[in-house]
C-alpha positions, 0 to 999 in steps of 0.5 A, spaced: 349 503 789 350 496 794 343 494 794 342 495 786 341 489 783 341 484 789 336 479 789 334 479 797 328 474 800 324 478 806 321 472 810 315 475 814 313 471 821 306 473 825 308 478 829 305 486 830 311 488 828 309 484 821 305 491 818 312 496 819 316 491 813 311 494 807 317 499 808 322 495 809 320 492 801 319 499 799 326 501 801 330 496 798 326 497 791 328 503 791 335 502 792 334 498 786 334 491 789 330 486 787 326 482 793 321 476 793 317 475 800 314 469 804 310 470 809 308 464 814 300 463 815 301 467 821 303 473 818 298 473 814 293 474 820 297 481 821 298 483 813 295 480 806 300 477 802 297 482 796 299 487 799 307 484 800 305 482 792 304 489 790 310 492 793 314 487 792 313 486 784 313 479 785 309 472 787 308 471 795 310 465 797 305 462 803 303 455 802 309 449 802 305 445 797 303 450 793 308 447 787 305 451 781 312 450 777 314 443 776 321 444 773 323 447 781 321 445 788 319 452 790 323 453 797 330 450 794 328 455 788 327 461 793 333 459 797 338 458 791 335 464 788 337 469 794 343 473 795 341 475 801 335 473 807 332 477 812 328 474 817 323 479 820 319 480 824 323 474 827 318 471 833 321 468 838 317 461 835 321 462 827 328 463 832 326 457 837 325 453 830 332 456 826 336 454 832 333 447 833 332 445 826 325 444 826 322 445 819 314 445 819 311 451 814 315 455 808 319 459 812 322 454 817 323 450 812 326 454 806 331 457 812 333 450 813 335 451 805 339 456 804 346 458 804 346 465 803 347 470 809 341 471 813 340 477 818 335 476 823 331 481 827 328 479 832 321 483 835 317 480 840 314 482 847 320 483 852 319 478 856 319 473 851 324 476 848 328 476 855 327 468 856 333 464 857 330 460 852 330 464 848 337 468 849 340 460 848 336 461 842 339 466 839 346 464 842 345 458 838 344 462 831 349 466 832 354 462 833 352 458 827 353 464 822 347 468 823 347 476 823 342 478 828 339 485 830 338 486 838 331 490 838 330 496 839 327 498 847 320 503 846 313 503 847 310 495 845 304 493 842 302 492 850 302 499 852 308 498 857 315 500 855 320 495 854 325 491 849 323 488 844 321 493 838 323 492 830 328 495 829 328 502 825 326 500 818 332 505 817 338 501 821 335 494 818 336 497 811 344 499 814 345 493 816 343 490 810 348 494 805 354 493 810 352 485 809 351 487 802 358 490 801 362 484 802 358 480 796 359 486 792 365 490 793 372 487 794 373 487 802 381 490 800 381 493 807 379 487 811 383 486 818 385 494 817 384 500 822 383 507 819 382 512 822 378 519 819 375 525 822 369 528 820 365 534 820 367 542 823 370 543 829 367 548 834 371 553 838 368 555 845 367 563 847 363 562 852 358 555 853 353 558 849 358 561 842 363 558 839 367 559 832 366 553 827 365 553 819 360 550 814 363 543 814 357 538 815 361 532 816 358 528 810 364 527 806 368 523 812 362 520 813 362 517 806 369 515 807 367 512 813 362 508 811 365 506 804 371 504 809 367 500 813 363 497 807 371 495 804 371 490 810 376 496 815 375 497 823 373 504 822 374 509 828 370 516 826 372 522 829 367 528 829 363 534 832 356 531 828 352 528 831 346 527 826 349 521 823 346 514 823 350 507 826 354 503 822 356 497 822 364 497 824 364 504 825 366 506 832 364 515 832 367 518 838 364 526 838 367 531 840 368 538 840 374 542 839 380 542 834 385 539 840 380 534 842 380 531 836 387 532 836 388 528 843 382 523 839 386 521 833 392 520 837 389 515 842 388 511 835 394 513 830 400 508 833 396 502 830 392 506 825 393 503 818 389 509 814 388 515 817 383 521 813 383 527 815 377 530 812 374 534 817 375 542 817 380 543 822 379 551 826 385 554 824 384 558 831 380 558 838 379 563 843 385 563 848 381 564 854 373 562 852 369 564 858 365 559 863 359 563 863 354 567 858 358 574 857 353 580 857 353 586 853 357 591 858 356 597 854 349 597 849 352 603 845 360 600 844 360 596 837 366 593 838 368 586 842 376 583 841 377 575 843 384 573 843 385 567 839 391 562 839 393 557 833 390 550 834 395 544 833 396 543 825 393 535 827 394 534 819 402 536 819 403 533 827 400 526 824 406 527 818 412 528 822 409 522 826 408 517 820 409 510 820 406 506 816 400 510 816 397 512 810 395 519 810 390 523 807 389 530 807 383 534 804 384 540 801 377 545 801 379 552 798 376 557 794 382 559 789 389 557 787 386 549 789 391 545 785 397 549 787 395 550 795 393 542 795 400 540 792 403 546 798 399 542 803 401 534 801 408 536 801 408 541 807 404 535 811 408 530 808 401 527 807 401 520 802 394 524 799 391 530 798 384 530 796 382 537 793 376 541 791 373 548 791 368 549 795 366 556 792 362 552 787 355 552 788 351 545 789 358 541 792 362 541 798 360 544 805 353 542 806 351 538 799 350 531 798 355 532 792 362 534 791 368 534 785 374 532 787 381 531 784 386 527 788 394 527 788 398 522 789 405 523 793 408 519 787 405 524 782 399 521 779 393 526 779 385 523 779 380 528 777 373 525 779 367 530 776 361 531 780 358 526 784 354 523 790 360 523 797 358 516 797 360 514 791 365 518 790 368 516 797 369 509 793 372 512 788 378 514 793 378 509 796 379 506 790 385 510 787 388 510 795 388 502 795 389 502 787 384 497 787 378 496 782 371 498 786 365 499 782 362 504 787 356 506 781 
């Protein structure tokens, strides 16, 4: 979606991590991007230009003086073609060249002509990465407006642990998508602070058992991801730890409804939008055990736990509401619209996103959802079954009253 049709230049230099860029190119192509690869001569020592040509479905540029098209100067034409450039792996050598304006081969020469956003992904030995000269050069590139990823820490080619590994391909793609979003989507949430809750809360019975529900947190995470794509600074408060790190999304891991409420209140005063997409447990065990509970009588078939009500987070926020736009979610199994309208009024929300979780293939644990958005002003927007990330864009489009094409 966000990368569809985007023209991405992938520039490769000579590091052992060069072989991983095959998967990066494959993932970008899979997500709909157009990719053109440029390689230094050193990069070709690690992987064949033919391999990158087959994967990118485009000619690979290696030689500065290989000017086959008389109507174009190839490195300028390449720089002008790109909507976004990724330099990976970025060796200490190329980082030093770019920081100091040196242009002595095809990649360094082209980089000086690139005017679109650039993502630099360092990968090198940990001692090289830590060298003061390299760190100075990195700081210069950041000050010049380049986007810089930190390398991962792990097992290096030299046979020991250190910081210098190329970040995981998924992380690079996520960073590229975040950069692309500022090109593709209107930044309608720029400088806005957004709170989003996600996932089912956990109410402990004892240290190894708990009461919860089937909420996966996927819808909340999609709302958080898209809000960041629209320029927001997001505080994601969730019981789920299985989501990747997203730029501009600060994840806060909690368990119980009480913990979630306390964390939401920390950010509520400064928030512009609050999205309560978490499935908050209505009740908690009054006296959870400190140790694992044991069976006292093998013949007994009944266990009684005293339950008490959890705080109604959405209703409480509705009472405290000042400038915040409050968006609730109503996951129902019957009379969906009736309960959603009632919830909107009782909890003083501005919007309610309703869905029928009893329908197969949507809702809890699914990658798809179908919802109806209800506004306090009487607006009703019914959306068909779609991917939750696409749906998140549609919800933000309705809530902000801005045209956002999330398809």
